[in-house]
PyMOL Python script that loads the backbone (N, CA, C, O; Angstrom):
from pymol import cmd

cmd.read_pdbstr("""\
ATOM      1  N   UNK A   1       0.775  -0.914  -0.096  1.00  0.00           N
ATOM      2  CA  UNK A   1       0.163  -0.191   0.015  1.00  0.00           C
ATOM      3  C   UNK A   1       1.242   1.453   0.060  1.00  0.00           C
ATOM      4  O   UNK A   1       2.238   1.875   0.647  1.00  0.00           O
ATOM      5  N   UNK A   2       0.228   1.924  -0.988  1.00  0.00           N
ATOM      6  CA  UNK A   2       1.387   3.809  -1.129  1.00  0.00           C
ATOM      7  C   UNK A   2       0.717   4.784   0.047  1.00  0.00           C
ATOM      8  O   UNK A   2      -0.432   5.220   0.118  1.00  0.00           O
ATOM      9  N   UNK A   3       2.060   5.001   1.111  1.00  0.00           N
ATOM     10  CA  UNK A   3       1.880   5.842   1.830  1.00  0.00           C
ATOM     11  C   UNK A   3       2.740   6.998   2.091  1.00  0.00           C
ATOM     12  O   UNK A   3       3.927   6.870   1.791  1.00  0.00           O
ATOM     13  N   UNK A   4       2.355   8.078   2.587  1.00  0.00           N
ATOM     14  CA  UNK A   4       3.169   8.966   2.675  1.00  0.00           C
ATOM     15  C   UNK A   4       3.856   9.952   4.153  1.00  0.00           C
ATOM     16  O   UNK A   4       3.181  10.338   5.107  1.00  0.00           O
ATOM     17  N   UNK A   5       4.857  10.100   4.017  1.00  0.00           N
ATOM     18  CA  UNK A   5       5.357  10.940   5.074  1.00  0.00           C
ATOM     19  C   UNK A   5       5.662  12.240   4.879  1.00  0.00           C
ATOM     20  O   UNK A   5       6.728  12.466   4.307  1.00  0.00           O
ATOM     21  N   UNK A   6       4.350  14.024   5.533  1.00  0.00           N
ATOM     22  CA  UNK A   6       5.318  14.828   4.867  1.00  0.00           C
ATOM     23  C   UNK A   6       6.051  15.470   6.454  1.00  0.00           C
ATOM     24  O   UNK A   6       5.577  15.331   7.582  1.00  0.00           O
ATOM     25  N   UNK A   7       7.400  16.226   6.034  1.00  0.00           N
ATOM     26  CA  UNK A   7       8.363  16.742   6.788  1.00  0.00           C
ATOM     27  C   UNK A   7       7.944  18.305   6.537  1.00  0.00           C
ATOM     28  O   UNK A   7       8.153  18.826   5.442  1.00  0.00           O
ATOM     29  N   UNK A   8       7.394  18.957   7.521  1.00  0.00           N
ATOM     30  CA  UNK A   8       7.118  20.291   7.128  1.00  0.00           C
ATOM     31  C   UNK A   8       7.349  20.821   8.329  1.00  0.00           C
ATOM     32  O   UNK A   8       7.090  20.291   9.409  1.00  0.00           O
ATOM     33  N   UNK A   9       8.189  22.625   8.017  1.00  0.00           N
ATOM     34  CA  UNK A   9       8.966  23.163   8.606  1.00  0.00           C
ATOM     35  C   UNK A   9       8.053  23.641  10.032  1.00  0.00           C
ATOM     36  O   UNK A   9       7.301  24.552   9.686  1.00  0.00           O
ATOM     37  N   UNK A  10       7.877  23.316  11.533  1.00  0.00           N
ATOM     38  CA  UNK A  10       6.671  24.043  12.437  1.00  0.00           C
ATOM     39  C   UNK A  10       6.690  25.157  12.302  1.00  0.00           C
ATOM     40  O   UNK A  10       7.592  25.631  11.610  1.00  0.00           O
ATOM     41  N   UNK A  11       5.784  25.957  12.857  1.00  0.00           N
ATOM     42  CA  UNK A  11       5.376  27.235  13.212  1.00  0.00           C
ATOM     43  C   UNK A  11       5.989  27.375  15.077  1.00  0.00           C
ATOM     44  O   UNK A  11       5.558  26.898  16.127  1.00  0.00           O
ATOM     45  N   UNK A  12       7.062  28.195  14.768  1.00  0.00           N
ATOM     46  CA  UNK A  12       7.994  29.124  15.716  1.00  0.00           C
ATOM     47  C   UNK A  12       7.046  29.994  16.850  1.00  0.00           C
ATOM     48  O   UNK A  12       6.852  29.987  18.065  1.00  0.00           O
ATOM     49  N   UNK A  13       6.504  30.882  15.424  1.00  0.00           N
ATOM     50  CA  UNK A  13       5.594  31.894  15.895  1.00  0.00           C
ATOM     51  C   UNK A  13       5.054  32.194  15.716  1.00  0.00           C
ATOM     52  O   UNK A  13       5.537  33.102  15.039  1.00  0.00           O
ATOM     53  N   UNK A  14       3.263  32.430  15.663  1.00  0.00           N
ATOM     54  CA  UNK A  14       1.997  32.885  14.501  1.00  0.00           C
ATOM     55  C   UNK A  14       2.758  34.451  14.134  1.00  0.00           C
ATOM     56  O   UNK A  14       3.712  35.127  14.518  1.00  0.00           O
ATOM     57  N   UNK A  15       1.827  34.498  13.296  1.00  0.00           N
ATOM     58  CA  UNK A  15       2.027  35.812  12.461  1.00  0.00           C
ATOM     59  C   UNK A  15       1.007  36.565  13.740  1.00  0.00           C
ATOM     60  O   UNK A  15       0.309  35.963  14.557  1.00  0.00           O
ATOM     61  N   UNK A  16       1.196  38.112  13.591  1.00  0.00           N
ATOM     62  CA  UNK A  16       0.134  39.369  13.892  1.00  0.00           C
ATOM     63  C   UNK A  16      -0.383  39.920  13.379  1.00  0.00           C
ATOM     64  O   UNK A  16      -0.604  39.542  12.228  1.00  0.00           O
ATOM     65  N   UNK A  17      -0.985  41.267  13.856  1.00  0.00           N
ATOM     66  CA  UNK A  17      -1.563  42.045  12.573  1.00  0.00           C
ATOM     67  C   UNK A  17      -0.832  42.854  12.078  1.00  0.00           C
ATOM     68  O   UNK A  17      -1.337  43.641  11.277  1.00  0.00           O
ATOM     69  N   UNK A  18       0.421  42.937  12.337  1.00  0.00           N
ATOM     70  CA  UNK A  18       2.080  43.777  11.711  1.00  0.00           C
ATOM     71  C   UNK A  18       2.595  43.037  11.630  1.00  0.00           C
ATOM     72  O   UNK A  18       3.626  43.634  11.318  1.00  0.00           O
ATOM     73  N   UNK A  19       2.954  41.741  11.630  1.00  0.00           N
ATOM     74  CA  UNK A  19       4.425  40.487  11.374  1.00  0.00           C
ATOM     75  C   UNK A  19       4.201  39.947  10.871  1.00  0.00           C
ATOM     76  O   UNK A  19       3.071  39.849  10.392  1.00  0.00           O
ATOM     77  N   UNK A  20       5.148  39.235  10.649  1.00  0.00           N
ATOM     78  CA  UNK A  20       5.261  37.725  10.200  1.00  0.00           C
ATOM     79  C   UNK A  20       5.156  36.481  10.942  1.00  0.00           C
ATOM     80  O   UNK A  20       5.020  36.699  12.146  1.00  0.00           O
ATOM     81  N   UNK A  21       5.169  35.478  10.689  1.00  0.00           N
ATOM     82  CA  UNK A  21       4.870  34.158  11.799  1.00  0.00           C
ATOM     83  C   UNK A  21       6.767  34.064  11.302  1.00  0.00           C
ATOM     84  O   UNK A  21       7.521  34.502  10.433  1.00  0.00           O
ATOM     85  N   UNK A  22       6.790  33.463  12.143  1.00  0.00           N
ATOM     86  CA  UNK A  22       8.028  32.187  12.307  1.00  0.00           C
ATOM     87  C   UNK A  22       8.286  31.385  11.785  1.00  0.00           C
ATOM     88  O   UNK A  22       7.196  31.117  11.278  1.00  0.00           O
ATOM     89  N   UNK A  23       9.290  30.288  11.254  1.00  0.00           N
ATOM     90  CA  UNK A  23       8.582  29.026  10.903  1.00  0.00           C
ATOM     91  C   UNK A  23      10.247  28.381  11.100  1.00  0.00           C
ATOM     92  O   UNK A  23      11.066  29.295  11.003  1.00  0.00           O
ATOM     93  N   UNK A  24      10.797  27.201  11.318  1.00  0.00           N
ATOM     94  CA  UNK A  24      12.010  26.320  11.171  1.00  0.00           C
ATOM     95  C   UNK A  24      12.038  26.123   9.961  1.00  0.00           C
ATOM     96  O   UNK A  24      11.017  26.073   9.275  1.00  0.00           O
ATOM     97  N   UNK A  25      13.595  25.933   9.370  1.00  0.00           N
ATOM     98  CA  UNK A  25      14.111  26.554   7.827  1.00  0.00           C
ATOM     99  C   UNK A  25      13.717  25.556   7.037  1.00  0.00           C
ATOM    100  O   UNK A  25      12.658  25.227   7.573  1.00  0.00           O
ATOM    101  N   UNK A  26      13.809  25.120   6.465  1.00  0.00           N
ATOM    102  CA  UNK A  26      13.721  24.329   5.232  1.00  0.00           C
ATOM    103  C   UNK A  26      14.557  23.039   5.021  1.00  0.00           C
ATOM    104  O   UNK A  26      14.260  21.971   4.486  1.00  0.00           O
ATOM    105  N   UNK A  27      15.886  23.549   5.708  1.00  0.00           N
ATOM    106  CA  UNK A  27      17.205  22.510   5.889  1.00  0.00           C
ATOM    107  C   UNK A  27      16.822  21.654   7.481  1.00  0.00           C
ATOM    108  O   UNK A  27      17.465  20.640   7.752  1.00  0.00           O
ATOM    109  N   UNK A  28      15.967  22.063   8.250  1.00  0.00           N
ATOM    110  CA  UNK A  28      15.291  21.349   9.352  1.00  0.00           C
ATOM    111  C   UNK A  28      14.792  20.361   9.122  1.00  0.00           C
ATOM    112  O   UNK A  28      15.252  19.389   9.721  1.00  0.00           O
ATOM    113  N   UNK A  29      13.705  20.142   8.222  1.00  0.00           N
ATOM    114  CA  UNK A  29      12.912  19.451   7.442  1.00  0.00           C
ATOM    115  C   UNK A  29      13.426  18.654   6.667  1.00  0.00           C
ATOM    116  O   UNK A  29      12.848  17.585   6.473  1.00  0.00           O
ATOM    117  N   UNK A  30      14.589  18.926   6.039  1.00  0.00           N
ATOM    118  CA  UNK A  30      15.529  18.118   5.593  1.00  0.00           C
ATOM    119  C   UNK A  30      16.046  17.004   6.308  1.00  0.00           C
ATOM    120  O   UNK A  30      16.360  15.863   5.972  1.00  0.00           O
ATOM    121  N   UNK A  31      16.052  17.474   7.112  1.00  0.00           N
ATOM    122  CA  UNK A  31      17.428  16.488   8.556  1.00  0.00           C
ATOM    123  C   UNK A  31      16.617  15.597   8.658  1.00  0.00           C
ATOM    124  O   UNK A  31      16.646  14.412   8.326  1.00  0.00           O
ATOM    125  N   UNK A  32      15.515  16.525   9.373  1.00  0.00           N
ATOM    126  CA  UNK A  32      14.197  15.206   9.959  1.00  0.00           C
ATOM    127  C   UNK A  32      13.927  14.563   8.795  1.00  0.00           C
ATOM    128  O   UNK A  32      13.289  13.531   9.003  1.00  0.00           O
ATOM    129  N   UNK A  33      14.200  14.801   7.476  1.00  0.00           N
ATOM    130  CA  UNK A  33      13.566  13.644   6.622  1.00  0.00           C
ATOM    131  C   UNK A  33      14.970  12.366   6.882  1.00  0.00           C
ATOM    132  O   UNK A  33      14.869  11.255   7.403  1.00  0.00           O
ATOM    133  N   UNK A  34      15.828  12.832   6.482  1.00  0.00           N
ATOM    134  CA  UNK A  34      16.959  12.186   5.997  1.00  0.00           C
ATOM    135  C   UNK A  34      16.885  11.897   7.619  1.00  0.00           C
ATOM    136  O   UNK A  34      16.709  13.070   7.947  1.00  0.00           O
ATOM    137  N   UNK A  35      16.890  11.422   8.448  1.00  0.00           N
ATOM    138  CA  UNK A  35      16.545  11.164  10.214  1.00  0.00           C
ATOM    139  C   UNK A  35      15.153  10.209   9.948  1.00  0.00           C
ATOM    140  O   UNK A  35      15.186   9.428  10.898  1.00  0.00           O
ATOM    141  N   UNK A  36      14.544  10.044   9.535  1.00  0.00           N
ATOM    142  CA  UNK A  36      13.410   9.499   9.135  1.00  0.00           C
ATOM    143  C   UNK A  36      13.375   7.893   8.207  1.00  0.00           C
ATOM    144  O   UNK A  36      12.711   6.889   7.950  1.00  0.00           O
ATOM    145  N   UNK A  37      14.525   8.543   8.010  1.00  0.00           N
ATOM    146  CA  UNK A  37      13.811   7.420   6.527  1.00  0.00           C
ATOM    147  C   UNK A  37      15.940   6.527   6.808  1.00  0.00           C
ATOM    148  O   UNK A  37      16.334   5.498   6.259  1.00  0.00           O
ATOM    149  N   UNK A  38      16.369   6.994   7.313  1.00  0.00           N
ATOM    150  CA  UNK A  38      17.232   6.539   8.297  1.00  0.00           C
ATOM    151  C   UNK A  38      17.153   4.779   9.602  1.00  0.00           C
ATOM    152  O   UNK A  38      17.697   3.697   9.822  1.00  0.00           O
ATOM    153  N   UNK A  39      16.021   5.715  10.060  1.00  0.00           N
ATOM    154  CA  UNK A  39      15.904   4.883  10.986  1.00  0.00           C
ATOM    155  C   UNK A  39      14.371   3.942  10.344  1.00  0.00           C
ATOM    156  O   UNK A  39      13.637   3.045  10.760  1.00  0.00           O
ATOM    157  N   UNK A  40      14.433   4.396   9.696  1.00  0.00           N
ATOM    158  CA  UNK A  40      12.843   3.306   9.606  1.00  0.00           C
ATOM    159  C   UNK A  40      13.190   2.280   8.122  1.00  0.00           C
ATOM    160  O   UNK A  40      14.007   2.624   7.269  1.00  0.00           O
ATOM    161  N   UNK A  41      12.458   1.115   8.066  1.00  0.00           N
ATOM    162  CA  UNK A  41      12.633   0.029   7.111  1.00  0.00           C
ATOM    163  C   UNK A  41      11.355   0.235   6.238  1.00  0.00           C
ATOM    164  O   UNK A  41      10.216  -0.031   6.623  1.00  0.00           O
ATOM    165  N   UNK A  42      11.717   0.792   4.890  1.00  0.00           N
ATOM    166  CA  UNK A  42      10.488   1.246   3.795  1.00  0.00           C
ATOM    167  C   UNK A  42      11.054   1.395   2.652  1.00  0.00           C
ATOM    168  O   UNK A  42      12.098   2.017   2.460  1.00  0.00           O
ATOM    169  N   UNK A  43      10.520   0.938   1.988  1.00  0.00           N
ATOM    170  CA  UNK A  43      10.710   1.183  -0.029  1.00  0.00           C
ATOM    171  C   UNK A  43      10.319   2.341  -0.485  1.00  0.00           C
ATOM    172  O   UNK A  43       9.173   2.497  -0.907  1.00  0.00           O
ATOM    173  N   UNK A  44      11.385   3.488  -0.458  1.00  0.00           N
ATOM    174  CA  UNK A  44      11.748   4.869  -0.834  1.00  0.00           C
ATOM    175  C   UNK A  44      10.313   4.504  -2.344  1.00  0.00           C
ATOM    176  O   UNK A  44      10.275   3.481  -3.028  1.00  0.00           O
ATOM    177  N   UNK A  45       9.774   5.171  -2.399  1.00  0.00           N
ATOM    178  CA  UNK A  45       9.128   5.513  -4.415  1.00  0.00           C
ATOM    179  C   UNK A  45       9.477   6.793  -5.004  1.00  0.00           C
ATOM    180  O   UNK A  45       9.829   6.923  -6.177  1.00  0.00           O
ATOM    181  N   UNK A  46       9.355   7.869  -4.038  1.00  0.00           N
ATOM    182  CA  UNK A  46       9.935   9.219  -4.510  1.00  0.00           C
ATOM    183  C   UNK A  46      10.257  10.531  -3.450  1.00  0.00           C
ATOM    184  O   UNK A  46       9.637  10.170  -2.450  1.00  0.00           O
ATOM    185  N   UNK A  47      10.486  11.013  -3.327  1.00  0.00           N
ATOM    186  CA  UNK A  47      10.627  12.209  -2.885  1.00  0.00           C
ATOM    187  C   UNK A  47      10.123  13.779  -3.218  1.00  0.00           C
ATOM    188  O   UNK A  47      10.263  13.611  -4.429  1.00  0.00           O
ATOM    189  N   UNK A  48       9.692  15.048  -3.138  1.00  0.00           N
ATOM    190  CA  UNK A  48       9.243  15.533  -3.486  1.00  0.00           C
ATOM    191  C   UNK A  48       9.511  17.215  -2.288  1.00  0.00           C
ATOM    192  O   UNK A  48       9.876  17.363  -1.121  1.00  0.00           O
ATOM    193  N   UNK A  49       9.182  17.953  -3.154  1.00  0.00           N
ATOM    194  CA  UNK A  49       9.336  19.607  -2.312  1.00  0.00           C
ATOM    195  C   UNK A  49       7.760  19.673  -3.088  1.00  0.00           C
ATOM    196  O   UNK A  49       7.459  19.455  -4.261  1.00  0.00           O
ATOM    197  N   UNK A  50       6.820  20.112  -1.775  1.00  0.00           N
ATOM    198  CA  UNK A  50       5.440  20.219  -2.121  1.00  0.00           C
ATOM    199  C   UNK A  50       5.346  21.774  -1.645  1.00  0.00           C
ATOM    200  O   UNK A  50       5.901  21.970  -0.564  1.00  0.00           O
ATOM    201  N   UNK A  51       4.786  22.844  -2.211  1.00  0.00           N
ATOM    202  CA  UNK A  51       4.594  24.031  -2.118  1.00  0.00           C
ATOM    203  C   UNK A  51       3.323  24.473  -1.961  1.00  0.00           C
ATOM    204  O   UNK A  51       2.816  24.468  -3.083  1.00  0.00           O
ATOM    205  N   UNK A  52       2.182  25.026  -0.782  1.00  0.00           N
ATOM    206  CA  UNK A  52       0.913  24.823  -0.295  1.00  0.00           C
ATOM    207  C   UNK A  52       0.513  26.120   0.221  1.00  0.00           C
ATOM    208  O   UNK A  52       1.436  26.477   0.954  1.00  0.00           O
ATOM    209  N   UNK A  53      -0.274  26.885   0.212  1.00  0.00           N
ATOM    210  CA  UNK A  53      -0.510  27.946   1.022  1.00  0.00           C
ATOM    211  C   UNK A  53      -1.344  28.011   2.042  1.00  0.00           C
ATOM    212  O   UNK A  53      -2.435  27.455   2.170  1.00  0.00           O
ATOM    213  N   UNK A  54      -0.549  29.010   3.063  1.00  0.00           N
ATOM    214  CA  UNK A  54      -1.438  28.823   4.474  1.00  0.00           C
ATOM    215  C   UNK A  54      -1.586  27.651   4.705  1.00  0.00           C
ATOM    216  O   UNK A  54      -2.668  27.166   4.372  1.00  0.00           O
ATOM    217  N   UNK A  55      -0.480  26.693   5.409  1.00  0.00           N
ATOM    218  CA  UNK A  55      -0.990  25.386   5.821  1.00  0.00           C
ATOM    219  C   UNK A  55      -1.184  25.417   7.211  1.00  0.00           C
ATOM    220  O   UNK A  55      -1.967  24.631   7.746  1.00  0.00           O
ATOM    221  N   UNK A  56      -0.447  26.379   7.943  1.00  0.00           N
ATOM    222  CA  UNK A  56      -0.339  26.640   9.101  1.00  0.00           C
ATOM    223  C   UNK A  56      -1.945  28.079   9.814  1.00  0.00           C
ATOM    224  O   UNK A  56      -2.170  28.245  11.013  1.00  0.00           O
ATOM    225  N   UNK A  57      -2.708  28.810   8.691  1.00  0.00           N
ATOM    226  CA  UNK A  57      -3.719  29.076   9.252  1.00  0.00           C
ATOM    227  C   UNK A  57      -4.733  28.362  10.014  1.00  0.00           C
ATOM    228  O   UNK A  57      -4.771  27.133   9.970  1.00  0.00           O
ATOM    229  N   UNK A  58      -5.772  29.212  10.890  1.00  0.00           N
ATOM    230  CA  UNK A  58      -6.638  28.100  11.585  1.00  0.00           C
ATOM    231  C   UNK A  58      -7.526  27.577  11.328  1.00  0.00           C
ATOM    232  O   UNK A  58      -8.126  26.841  12.111  1.00  0.00           O
ATOM    233  N   UNK A  59      -8.054  27.940   9.492  1.00  0.00           N
ATOM    234  CA  UNK A  59      -8.794  27.539   8.982  1.00  0.00           C
ATOM    235  C   UNK A  59      -8.698  26.299   8.266  1.00  0.00           C
ATOM    236  O   UNK A  59      -9.498  25.476   7.821  1.00  0.00           O
ATOM    237  N   UNK A  60      -6.920  26.502   8.321  1.00  0.00           N
ATOM    238  CA  UNK A  60      -7.127  24.689   7.087  1.00  0.00           C
ATOM    239  C   UNK A  60      -6.385  23.165   8.191  1.00  0.00           C
ATOM    240  O   UNK A  60      -6.660  23.421   9.363  1.00  0.00           O
ATOM    241  N   UNK A  61      -5.852  22.238   8.121  1.00  0.00           N
ATOM    242  CA  UNK A  61      -5.681  21.045   8.525  1.00  0.00           C
ATOM    243  C   UNK A  61      -4.402  20.991   8.179  1.00  0.00           C
ATOM    244  O   UNK A  61      -3.987  20.272   9.087  1.00  0.00           O
ATOM    245  N   UNK A  62      -3.277  21.283   7.381  1.00  0.00           N
ATOM    246  CA  UNK A  62      -1.572  21.496   8.059  1.00  0.00           C
ATOM    247  C   UNK A  62      -1.391  21.332   6.394  1.00  0.00           C
ATOM    248  O   UNK A  62      -2.033  22.106   5.684  1.00  0.00           O
ATOM    249  N   UNK A  63      -0.554  20.366   5.793  1.00  0.00           N
ATOM    250  CA  UNK A  63      -0.104  19.261   4.933  1.00  0.00           C
ATOM    251  C   UNK A  63      -0.744  18.636   4.244  1.00  0.00           C
ATOM    252  O   UNK A  63      -0.170  18.295   3.210  1.00  0.00           O
ATOM    253  N   UNK A  64      -2.039  18.215   4.398  1.00  0.00           N
ATOM    254  CA  UNK A  64      -3.070  16.605   4.965  1.00  0.00           C
ATOM    255  C   UNK A  64      -4.428  17.104   3.929  1.00  0.00           C
ATOM    256  O   UNK A  64      -5.214  16.387   3.310  1.00  0.00           O
ATOM    257  N   UNK A  65      -4.351  18.630   4.015  1.00  0.00           N
ATOM    258  CA  UNK A  65      -5.610  18.754   4.121  1.00  0.00           C
ATOM    259  C   UNK A  65      -6.020  19.149   2.620  1.00  0.00           C
ATOM    260  O   UNK A  65      -5.602  20.148   2.033  1.00  0.00           O
ATOM    261  N   UNK A  66      -6.825  18.287   2.146  1.00  0.00           N
ATOM    262  CA  UNK A  66      -6.860  18.549   0.545  1.00  0.00           C
ATOM    263  C   UNK A  66      -7.527  19.155  -0.342  1.00  0.00           C
ATOM    264  O   UNK A  66      -7.838  18.772  -1.470  1.00  0.00           O
ATOM    265  N   UNK A  67      -7.917  20.869   0.598  1.00  0.00           N
ATOM    266  CA  UNK A  67      -8.226  22.028  -0.001  1.00  0.00           C
ATOM    267  C   UNK A  67      -7.878  23.337   0.545  1.00  0.00           C
ATOM    268  O   UNK A  67      -8.318  23.808   1.594  1.00  0.00           O
ATOM    269  N   UNK A  68      -7.280  23.733  -0.034  1.00  0.00           N
ATOM    270  CA  UNK A  68      -6.397  25.539   0.873  1.00  0.00           C
ATOM    271  C   UNK A  68      -6.696  25.866   0.092  1.00  0.00           C
ATOM    272  O   UNK A  68      -6.763  25.443  -1.062  1.00  0.00           O
ATOM    273  N   UNK A  69      -7.069  27.128   0.811  1.00  0.00           N
ATOM    274  CA  UNK A  69      -7.749  28.566   0.106  1.00  0.00           C
ATOM    275  C   UNK A  69      -6.459  29.524   0.628  1.00  0.00           C
ATOM    276  O   UNK A  69      -5.527  29.589   1.429  1.00  0.00           O
ATOM    277  N   UNK A  70      -7.404  30.453  -0.856  1.00  0.00           N
ATOM    278  CA  UNK A  70      -6.127  32.174  -1.058  1.00  0.00           C
ATOM    279  C   UNK A  70      -6.925  32.137  -1.609  1.00  0.00           C
ATOM    280  O   UNK A  70      -7.585  31.337  -2.273  1.00  0.00           O
ATOM    281  N   UNK A  71      -6.883  33.959  -1.090  1.00  0.00           N
ATOM    282  CA  UNK A  71      -7.752  34.858  -1.205  1.00  0.00           C
ATOM    283  C   UNK A  71      -7.228  36.303  -1.908  1.00  0.00           C
ATOM    284  O   UNK A  71      -6.340  36.979  -1.388  1.00  0.00           O
ATOM    285  N   UNK A  72      -7.780  36.609  -2.936  1.00  0.00           N
ATOM    286  CA  UNK A  72      -7.075  38.108  -3.118  1.00  0.00           C
ATOM    287  C   UNK A  72      -6.850  39.045  -1.961  1.00  0.00           C
ATOM    288  O   UNK A  72      -5.774  39.545  -1.635  1.00  0.00           O
ATOM    289  N   UNK A  73      -8.871  39.327  -0.972  1.00  0.00           N
ATOM    290  CA  UNK A  73      -8.333  40.133   0.177  1.00  0.00           C
ATOM    291  C   UNK A  73      -7.576  40.311   1.001  1.00  0.00           C
ATOM    292  O   UNK A  73      -7.237  41.397   1.472  1.00  0.00           O
ATOM    293  N   UNK A  74      -7.111  38.970   1.358  1.00  0.00           N
ATOM    294  CA  UNK A  74      -5.991  38.819   2.206  1.00  0.00           C
ATOM    295  C   UNK A  74      -5.086  38.281   2.143  1.00  0.00           C
ATOM    296  O   UNK A  74      -5.177  37.371   1.319  1.00  0.00           O
ATOM    297  N   UNK A  75      -3.905  38.361   2.736  1.00  0.00           N
ATOM    298  CA  UNK A  75      -2.569  38.086   2.335  1.00  0.00           C
ATOM    299  C   UNK A  75      -2.387  36.364   2.253  1.00  0.00           C
ATOM    300  O   UNK A  75      -2.900  35.870   3.257  1.00  0.00           O
ATOM    301  N   UNK A  76      -1.979  35.638   1.615  1.00  0.00           N
ATOM    302  CA  UNK A  76      -1.288  34.354   1.694  1.00  0.00           C
ATOM    303  C   UNK A  76       0.213  33.869   1.472  1.00  0.00           C
ATOM    304  O   UNK A  76       1.108  34.243   0.715  1.00  0.00           O
ATOM    305  N   UNK A  77       0.109  32.800   2.527  1.00  0.00           N
ATOM    306  CA  UNK A  77       1.649  32.588   2.645  1.00  0.00           C
ATOM    307  C   UNK A  77       1.848  30.959   1.857  1.00  0.00           C
ATOM    308  O   UNK A  77       1.110  29.981   1.978  1.00  0.00           O
ATOM    309  N   UNK A  78       2.729  31.058   1.286  1.00  0.00           N
ATOM    310  CA  UNK A  78       3.347  29.965   0.639  1.00  0.00           C
ATOM    311  C   UNK A  78       4.461  29.155   1.614  1.00  0.00           C
ATOM    312  O   UNK A  78       5.281  29.748   2.314  1.00  0.00           O
ATOM    313  N   UNK A  79       4.351  27.880   1.540  1.00  0.00           N
ATOM    314  CA  UNK A  79       5.379  27.294   2.030  1.00  0.00           C
ATOM    315  C   UNK A  79       5.671  26.107   1.685  1.00  0.00           C
ATOM    316  O   UNK A  79       4.960  25.307   1.076  1.00  0.00           O
ATOM    317  N   UNK A  80       6.680  25.982   2.056  1.00  0.00           N
ATOM    318  CA  UNK A  80       6.865  24.463   1.438  1.00  0.00           C
ATOM    319  C   UNK A  80       8.053  23.274   2.461  1.00  0.00           C
ATOM    320  O   UNK A  80       8.973  23.515   3.242  1.00  0.00           O
ATOM    321  N   UNK A  81       7.388  21.885   1.910  1.00  0.00           N
ATOM    322  CA  UNK A  81       7.910  20.885   2.460  1.00  0.00           C
ATOM    323  C   UNK A  81       8.256  19.435   2.246  1.00  0.00           C
ATOM    324  O   UNK A  81       7.149  18.919   2.093  1.00  0.00           O
ATOM    325  N   UNK A  82       8.593  19.079   2.210  1.00  0.00           N
ATOM    326  CA  UNK A  82       9.063  17.690   2.058  1.00  0.00           C
ATOM    327  C   UNK A  82       8.279  16.588   2.060  1.00  0.00           C
ATOM    328  O   UNK A  82       7.874  16.270   3.179  1.00  0.00           O
ATOM    329  N   UNK A  83       7.843  15.715   0.903  1.00  0.00           N
ATOM    330  CA  UNK A  83       6.762  14.613   1.166  1.00  0.00           C
ATOM    331  C   UNK A  83       7.404  13.573   0.516  1.00  0.00           C
ATOM    332  O   UNK A  83       7.837  13.619  -0.635  1.00  0.00           O
ATOM    333  N   UNK A  84       7.476  12.280   1.565  1.00  0.00           N
ATOM    334  CA  UNK A  84       8.227  11.047   1.037  1.00  0.00           C
ATOM    335  C   UNK A  84       6.908   9.907   0.700  1.00  0.00           C
ATOM    336  O   UNK A  84       6.177   9.415   1.559  1.00  0.00           O
ATOM    337  N   UNK A  85       6.862   9.736  -0.294  1.00  0.00           N
ATOM    338  CA  UNK A  85       6.652   8.730  -0.838  1.00  0.00           C
ATOM    339  C   UNK A  85       6.965   7.023  -0.432  1.00  0.00           C
ATOM    340  O   UNK A  85       8.190   6.963  -0.538  1.00  0.00           O
ATOM    341  N   UNK A  86       6.675   6.195  -0.191  1.00  0.00           N
ATOM    342  CA  UNK A  86       6.636   4.951   0.363  1.00  0.00           C
ATOM    343  C   UNK A  86       5.850   4.083   0.053  1.00  0.00           C
ATOM    344  O   UNK A  86       4.780   4.301  -0.516  1.00  0.00           O
ATOM    345  N   UNK A  87       6.386   2.690   0.472  1.00  0.00           N
ATOM    346  CA  UNK A  87       5.707   0.917   0.918  1.00  0.00           C
ATOM    347  C   UNK A  87       6.452   0.833   1.846  1.00  0.00           C
ATOM    348  O   UNK A  87       7.600   1.257   1.975  1.00  0.00           O
ATOM    349  N   UNK A  88       5.480  -0.009   2.870  1.00  0.00           N
ATOM    350  CA  UNK A  88       6.391  -0.935   4.138  1.00  0.00           C
ATOM    351  C   UNK A  88       6.981  -2.070   3.179  1.00  0.00           C
ATOM    352  O   UNK A  88       6.529  -2.536   2.133  1.00  0.00           O
ATOM    353  N   UNK A  89       7.960  -2.309   3.781  1.00  0.00           N
ATOM    354  CA  UNK A  89       8.729  -3.513   3.648  1.00  0.00           C
ATOM    355  C   UNK A  89       8.149  -4.827   3.483  1.00  0.00           C
ATOM    356  O   UNK A  89       8.877  -5.814   3.375  1.00  0.00           O
TER     357      UNK A  89
END
""", "prot")
cmd.dss("prot")
cmd.show_as("cartoon", "prot")
cmd.util.cbc("prot")
cmd.orient("prot")
């Protein structure tokens, strides 16, 4: 069965009215993916970089959300993360 695991830089500080939020670096996500791959016995199918809008919005469900919204009336923040597609061995 095909499965996936996301490595998303976590939100460190939520955005405010006049300030942007802070997040872990993309390099941190790469390190976490490498660690997980080394520690788990899987058949890796592929690795991709995914870019989605507003995954940290309080109205969204993160990287697994099937529908993420944007609006021209409000600022959108796009976030990149790593997705590993794999099968159990």
